[in-house]
C-alpha positions in Angstrom: -50.0 -55.9 -238.2 -50.8 -59.8 -239.4 -52.5 -58.2 -242.3 -49.7 -56.7 -244.1 -47.7 -60.2 -243.6 -48.6 -61.4 -247.2 -48.5 -58.3 -249.2 -45.3 -57.3 -247.6 -43.6 -60.6 -248.2 -44.7 -60.7 -251.8 -43.4 -57.1 -252.5 -40.2 -58.3 -250.9 -39.5 -61.3 -253.1 -39.5 -58.7 -256.2 -38.1 -55.7 -254.7 -35.4 -56.7 -251.8 -32.3 -54.7 -252.0 -29.2 -57.0 -253.0 -26.8 -56.5 -250.5 -23.7 -58.3 -249.8 -24.8 -59.9 -246.2 -27.9 -61.1 -247.3 -25.9 -63.4 -250.2 -24.4 -65.6 -247.2 -26.3 -64.7 -243.9 -24.1 -66.3 -241.6 -24.3 -65.0 -238.0 -20.8 -63.3 -238.4 -21.7 -61.8 -241.5 -25.1 -60.6 -240.1 -23.7 -59.3 -236.9 -20.9 -57.5 -238.6 -23.4 -55.7 -241.1 -26.0 -54.7 -238.5 -23.2 -53.2 -236.2 -21.9 -51.0 -239.1 -25.2 -50.0 -240.3 -25.9 -48.3 -237.0 -26.2 -44.6 -237.8 -24.4 -45.4 -241.2 -26.2 -45.4 -244.6 -26.1 -48.7 -246.3 -24.2 -47.3 -249.3 -21.4 -46.2 -247.2 -21.1 -49.5 -245.4 -20.8 -51.8 -248.1 -17.1 -50.8 -249.1 -16.3 -51.0 -245.4 -17.8 -54.7 -244.9 -16.1 -56.2 -247.8 -12.8 -54.7 -246.8 -13.3 -55.7 -243.3 -14.2 -59.2 -244.1 -11.1 -59.6 -246.5 -8.6 -59.1 -243.4 -11.1 -60.4 -240.6 -13.0 -63.3 -242.2 -14.5 -65.0 -238.9 -15.1 -63.9 -235.2 -11.4 -65.8 -234.2 -9.6 -63.2 -236.2 -12.0 -60.2 -235.0 -11.2 -61.3 -231.3 -7.5 -61.7 -231.8 -6.7 -58.5 -233.9 -5.0 -55.5 -232.3 -7.0 -52.3 -231.5 -5.0 -50.5 -233.6 -5.7 -52.6 -236.4 -9.4 -52.9 -235.8 -9.8 -49.0 -235.7 -8.1 -48.3 -238.9 -9.8 -50.7 -240.4 -13.1 -48.8 -239.1 -11.9 -45.7 -239.9 -14.4 -43.3 -241.3 -17.5 -45.2 -240.0 -17.2 -43.1 -236.9 -18.9 -44.2 -233.4 -15.6 -46.0 -232.5 -17.2 -47.8 -229.8 -19.2 -50.0 -232.1 -15.8 -51.5 -233.3 -14.7 -51.9 -229.8 -17.5 -53.7 -228.5 -17.8 -55.7 -231.6 -14.1 -57.1 -230.8 -15.2 -57.5 -227.0 -18.2 -59.5 -228.3 -16.1 -61.6 -230.5 -13.6 -62.4 -227.3 -16.7 -63.5 -225.2 -18.0 -65.6 -228.1 -14.8 -67.4 -228.3 -14.0 -67.9 -224.6 -17.5 -68.5 -223.4 -19.0 -70.7 -226.3 -15.5 -71.8 -228.1 -16.2 -69.9 -231.0 -19.5 -70.7 -231.8 -22.2 -68.3 -232.5 -25.0 -68.5 -229.8 -28.6 -69.1 -231.2 -30.6 -67.5 -228.7 -31.8 -64.0 -228.3 -31.3 -63.7 -224.7 -27.3 -65.2 -225.4 -27.0 -62.4 -228.0 -28.6 -59.8 -225.7 -25.9 -60.3 -223.1 -23.1 -59.6 -225.6 -21.3 -56.3 -225.2 -23.0 -53.7 -227.6 -26.1 -55.4 -228.5 -29.5 -54.3 -228.3 -32.8 -55.7 -228.7 -32.6 -54.8 -232.4 -29.5 -56.3 -233.1 -30.1 -59.5 -230.8 -33.5 -59.8 -233.2 -31.9 -59.2 -236.4 -29.1 -61.9 -235.9 -31.4 -64.5 -234.4 -33.9 -64.1 -237.0 -31.9 -63.6 -240.1 -29.0 -66.1 -239.3 -31.0 -68.6 -237.3 -34.4 -68.5 -238.4 -35.8 -67.6 -234.7 -39.3 -65.6 -234.4 -38.0 -62.6 -232.9 -38.7 -59.0 -233.8 -35.7 -56.6 -235.2 -37.2 -53.4 -234.7 -35.4 -50.0 -235.4 -36.3 -46.5 -236.2 -37.5 -47.8 -240.0 -40.1 -50.3 -238.1 -41.0 -47.2 -235.5 -41.9 -45.2 -238.5 -43.8 -47.6 -240.1 -45.4 -48.9 -237.1 -46.9 -45.3 -236.3 -48.2 -44.5 -239.6 -49.9 -47.9 -240.1 -51.7 -47.1 -236.7 -51.5 -43.4 -236.8 -50.1 -43.7 -233.4 -48.8 -40.5 -231.8 -46.9 -41.9 -228.9 -43.5 -40.4 -228.5 -41.3 -43.4 -229.8 -38.5 -43.3 -227.3 -40.9 -44.3 -224.6 -39.9 -47.8 -223.1 -43.5 -49.0 -222.8 -44.2 -48.0 -226.7 -41.2 -49.8 -227.8 -42.0 -53.3 -226.1 -45.3 -52.9 -227.3 -44.0 -52.3 -230.8 -41.8 -55.5 -230.3 -44.3 -57.9 -228.8 -47.1 -56.7 -231.6 -44.4 -57.5 -234.4 -43.6 -60.5 -232.7 -47.1 -62.2 -232.5 -47.1 -61.3 -236.5 -44.3 -62.9 -237.4 -44.4 -65.7 -240.0 -42.5 -68.4 -240.5 -39.4 -67.2 -242.2 -39.0 -64.4 -239.6 -36.1 -63.0 -240.8 -37.2 -62.5 -244.6 -39.9 -60.5 -243.0 -37.8 -58.3 -240.8 -35.6 -57.6 -243.9 -38.8 -56.9 -245.7 -39.7 -54.1 -242.9 -36.2 -52.6 -243.4 -36.2 -52.6 -246.8 -40.0 -51.0 -246.7 -38.9 -48.2 -244.4 -35.8 -47.8 -246.7 -37.0 -47.8 -250.0 -41.0 -46.6 -249.4 -41.9 -45.6 -246.1 -39.2 -43.2 -246.2 -38.0 -40.6 -243.0 -37.3 -37.7 -245.2 -39.6 -36.4 -247.8 -42.8 -37.4 -248.8 -43.4 -41.2 -248.3 -43.8 -43.4 -251.8 -47.3 -44.3 -250.9 -48.7 -45.0 -254.3 -46.1 -47.6 -254.6 -46.5 -49.0 -250.9 -47.6 -52.6 -250.9 -49.5 -52.3 -247.7 -50.8 -48.8 -248.2 -54.5 -50.1 -247.8 -53.9 -50.5 -244.1 -52.1 -47.3 -243.4 -54.0 -45.2 -241.1 -52.2 -42.3 -241.5 -52.1 -42.5 -245.3 -56.1 -42.6 -244.8 -56.0 -39.3 -242.8 -53.3 -37.7 -245.1 -51.0 -37.2 -241.7 -47.9 -39.5 -242.8 -45.4 -36.8 -242.1 -46.7 -36.4 -238.8 -45.3 -39.9 -237.5 -43.0 -40.9 -236.1 -43.3 -38.5 -233.0 -39.8 -37.9 -231.6 -38.4 -36.1 -228.6 -37.0 -33.0 -229.1 -33.2 -32.8 -229.6 -31.3 -30.8 -227.5 -29.3 -28.3 -229.2 -25.9 -29.5 -229.8 -23.1 -27.9 -227.6 -20.8 -25.5 -229.6 -17.0 -25.8 -229.1 -13.9 -23.9 -230.6 -10.8 -25.8 -231.2 -7.5 -24.6 -232.7 -5.6 -27.5 -234.7 -2.3 -27.8 -235.4 -0.4 -29.5 -238.2 3.0 -29.8 -236.8 5.7 -31.0 -239.4 9.5 -32.1 -238.9 11.5 -33.4 -241.8 8.5 -34.6 -243.7 7.0 -36.3 -240.9 3.7 -35.1 -238.7 3.0 -35.1 -235.3 -0.2 -36.9 -233.8 -1.2 -37.8 -230.4 -3.6 -39.9 -228.5 -6.8 -38.5 -227.0 -7.8 -39.3 -223.7 -9.2 -42.8 -222.9 -12.5 -41.4 -221.8 -14.9 -38.8 -223.4 -15.3 -37.7 -227.1 -13.0 -39.8 -229.5 -11.8 -41.7 -226.7 -8.0 -43.3 -227.2 -8.0 -42.1 -230.5 -4.9 -40.4 -232.6 -5.6 -36.9 -233.3 -3.8 -33.8 -234.6 -2.7 -32.1 -231.6 -4.9 -28.9 -230.5 -6.2 -26.4 -228.0 -9.7 -25.6 -226.6 -11.0 -22.1 -228.2 -9.7 -20.1 -231.1 -6.1 -18.8 -230.8 -4.8 -15.9 -232.9 -1.5 -15.9 -234.7 0.0 -13.7 -232.0 -1.1 -16.1 -229.1 0.5 -19.0 -231.1 3.7 -17.1 -231.8 3.6 -16.5 -227.9 3.1 -20.3 -227.5 5.8 -21.1 -230.0 8.3 -18.4 -229.0 10.9 -21.1 -227.5 10.4 -23.5 -230.6 13.2 -23.4 -233.4 10.7 -22.9 -236.5 12.0 -23.3 -240.1 9.2 -20.6 -241.4 6.3 -18.8 -240.9 3.0 -20.3 -239.2 0.6 -20.8 -241.9 -2.9 -20.4 -241.5 -4.7 -23.4 -242.8 -8.6 -22.0 -242.5 -11.6 -22.9 -240.7 -13.6 -26.4 -240.8 -16.5 -27.8 -238.8 -17.3 -31.1 -237.8 -20.8 -32.3 -236.2 -21.0 -34.9 -233.4 -24.4 -36.2 -232.2 -24.3 -33.9 -229.4 -21.2 -31.5 -230.2 -20.3 -29.4 -232.9 -16.6 -28.2 -233.4 -15.9 -25.0 -235.0 -12.2 -25.1 -236.0 -9.3 -23.1 -236.9 -6.2 -24.7 -238.2 -2.6 -23.7 -238.2 0.5 -25.1 -239.9 4.0 -25.0 -237.8 7.1 -26.7 -239.4 9.9 -27.3 -236.9 13.9 -27.3 -237.4 14.1 -29.7 -234.3 11.2 -31.1 -232.1 11.0 -29.2 -228.5 10.7 -31.8 -225.4 7.2 -30.9 -224.4 6.0 -32.3 -228.2 8.4 -35.3 -227.9 6.6 -36.3 -224.7 3.0 -35.7 -226.0 3.0 -37.5 -229.0 4.7 -39.2 -232.2 5.9 -38.0 -235.6 5.4 -40.1 -238.5 5.6 -39.8 -242.4 2.1 -39.5 -244.4 2.3 -43.0 -245.6 2.9 -44.7 -242.3 -0.1 -42.0 -240.9 -2.3 -43.0 -243.6 -1.7 -46.6 -243.4 -1.6 -47.5 -239.6 -2.8 -45.3 -237.4 -6.9 -44.3 -237.4 -7.9 -40.5 -237.2 -11.2 -39.7 -237.0 -12.9 -37.9 -239.8 -13.1 -34.6 -237.8 -9.6 -34.1 -239.0 -10.0 -34.6 -242.5 -10.0 -31.1 -243.8 -6.7 -30.6 -241.9 -5.0 -34.1 -243.2 -5.5 -33.0 -246.8 -2.7 -30.5 -246.4 0.0 -33.2 -245.5 
């Protein structure tokens, strides 16, 4: 690992990606970018990052914003607990550190939503601390360099990788950590053939010598996703559409959604369900859609329902708002994007 430091840093000096958070690597900028980048592609994050900073330029403004507005700013990035934990940590920084960002790895690790990788990234990049930042990119590089077939979710393996990299860290640990990130993103890629002919550390790579690059890293077999059928309703009254809040626990906790039911309902079942409602037209079939979460896959069937008046049960269950208000003020998960297009 120590042998790759010099050639990797030379390569990074010429080929580093130009990213907005790198131009001004304050603790807030690095932290925000790292949380946004979890389970999200860099290309998708850049626009969100810029818009987020326009409205919430520092930790104090993040701590003070309403959850509704926070989630609206986060809308489309998914994994909304990342945003909630971001705010919880900002509140804790304001209360515990008087708004000044802590500098030690241990202090960052104690904040909500912060794991070993994020703590290492923030403290090394923003404060110059000699801390490793080990994510999926780094596990892939490491296992290929060493031809290590250990299953990478094992705690002992992860600890060993962090310790090995920490021992090899040069001065400017933050730049080295970012060089590893870029190597994994641009050269030692996860899907498809890695670009070994362009790799600055290829001569040190055991997997390349063996021709077994794509055998690494070894991952735990994923469980099959649970398939769930859902019926989605686009319910309209005088140009306003119904949305409701999901339960505070579980999938998409506390988010706004288009109302729905478990399982697919036939047109006859929906007519029975709405038999006492005063409808202004036929029930419309809006088509089928699919959305994939990490462990669950929704197969959806949508219907449009137009009302002359709002039944009491719907008044109690949600709210009605016009399209502009809905799009500007309420955060609705992308799972419903197909049906939102019909508004």
